[in-house]
C-alpha positions as CSV (number, residue, x, y, z in Angstrom):
1,M,101.9,91.0,104.8
2,T,102.7,87.4,105.2
3,I,101.7,84.6,102.8
4,F,99.5,81.9,104.3
5,V,98.2,78.6,103.0
6,V,94.8,77.6,104.2
7,E,94.2,73.9,103.8
8,R,90.6,72.5,103.5
9,F,89.7,69.0,103.4
10,L,86.3,69.0,101.6
11,P,85.2,65.2,101.3
12,G,82.1,64.7,99.3
13,W,82.0,68.4,98.0
14,S,80.7,68.7,94.4
15,R,82.7,70.7,91.8
16,E,80.0,73.2,91.8
17,R,80.2,73.8,95.5
18,I,83.9,74.2,95.3
19,D,83.3,76.6,92.5
20,D,80.9,78.6,94.5
21,L,83.6,78.8,97.4
22,L,86.2,79.9,95.0
23,A,83.9,82.6,93.5
24,T,83.2,83.9,96.8
25,L,86.8,84.2,97.7
26,A,87.6,86.0,94.4
27,G,84.6,88.4,94.7
28,D,84.8,89.2,98.4
29,R,87.4,92.1,98.4
30,E,85.9,94.5,100.9
31,P,85.2,92.1,103.6
32,Q,88.7,90.8,103.1
33,R,90.3,94.2,103.7
34,D,88.2,94.6,106.8
35,F,90.0,91.5,108.2
36,G,93.4,92.4,106.7
37,V,93.5,89.6,104.3
38,N,93.8,89.4,100.5
39,Y,93.0,86.1,98.7
40,L,95.4,85.2,95.9
41,R,94.5,81.9,94.4
42,S,93.7,78.3,95.1
43,I,95.0,74.8,94.2
44,L,92.6,71.9,94.0
45,I,93.9,68.4,94.7
46,P,90.6,66.5,93.5
47,D,91.9,62.8,94.4
48,D,92.6,64.1,97.9
49,E,89.4,66.2,98.2
50,T,91.7,69.1,99.3
51,C,91.7,72.8,98.4
52,L,94.7,74.9,99.3
53,C,93.9,78.6,99.3
54,L,96.8,81.2,99.2
55,F,96.2,84.3,101.1
56,E,98.3,87.5,102.2
57,A,97.4,88.5,105.6
58,V,98.4,91.0,108.3
59,D,98.1,88.2,110.9
60,V,96.7,84.9,111.5
61,A,94.0,86.1,113.8
62,G,92.4,88.0,111.0
63,L,92.8,85.3,108.4
64,V,91.1,82.9,110.8
65,A,88.2,85.3,111.5
66,Y,87.8,85.8,107.8
67,N,87.7,82.2,107.0
68,E,85.2,81.5,109.9
69,R,82.9,84.2,108.3
70,I,82.9,82.4,105.0
71,G,82.1,79.1,106.5
72,P,83.9,76.1,105.0
73,P,86.1,74.2,107.5
74,V,89.7,75.0,107.8
75,D,91.9,72.1,108.7
76,R,95.3,73.9,108.7
77,I,96.9,77.2,108.2
78,V,100.7,77.5,107.6
79,V,103.0,80.3,106.5
80,G,104.0,79.9,102.9
81,E,106.2,81.4,100.1
82,V,105.4,82.0,96.5
83,H,108.2,81.7,93.9
84,A,107.8,82.6,90.4
85,A,109.8,80.8,87.8
86,G,113.2,82.5,87.4
87,S,112.7,85.1,90.2
88,S,113.9,85.2,93.7
89,T,111.7,85.5,96.7
90,A,113.0,89.2,97.3
91,E,112.0,90.1,93.7
92,W,108.5,88.7,94.3
93,Q,108.1,90.5,97.6
94,R,109.3,93.8,96.2
95,D,106.9,93.5,93.3
96,T,103.8,92.6,95.5
97,A,104.7,95.3,98.0
98,R,104.1,97.9,95.4
99,T,100.5,96.9,95.0
100,R,99.4,95.8,98.6
101,V,98.3,97.8,101.7
102,V,100.7,97.1,104.5
103,F,99.7,97.3,108.2
104,P,103.1,97.9,109.9
105,D,102.0,97.6,113.5
106,A,99.9,94.4,113.2
107,P,101.3,91.1,114.8
108,V,102.4,88.4,112.2
109,L,102.7,84.7,112.8
110,P,106.5,84.1,112.5
111,P,107.8,82.1,109.6
112,G,107.9,78.4,110.7
113,S,105.0,78.7,113.1
114,R,101.6,77.2,112.4
115,W,98.1,77.8,113.4
116,S,95.7,74.8,113.5
117,P,92.1,74.9,114.9
């Protein structure tokens, strides 16, 4: 699976509304599997009214379809990497590969590529 960052600009959204979105993402595991995505975590940037959501996904098409299903606008989707302090990318990928479902025949957006609506 590839790591993607979903960027949302949420002008005027209350903290309660953002919390509802994040609760939906965290609790929506079965539909995520149907789309081949796995929500990992989010980063809020309150001064910019921006929410960055980190996903693993089989391909960008499933990620787009899932995010359209839950509703809030998506401004940008890019391939990302997660690095834990003191570990290499290869160590992190090896650790997550043990706990994730992999779909080997599905197309994946190549690193360095971007999808934008």
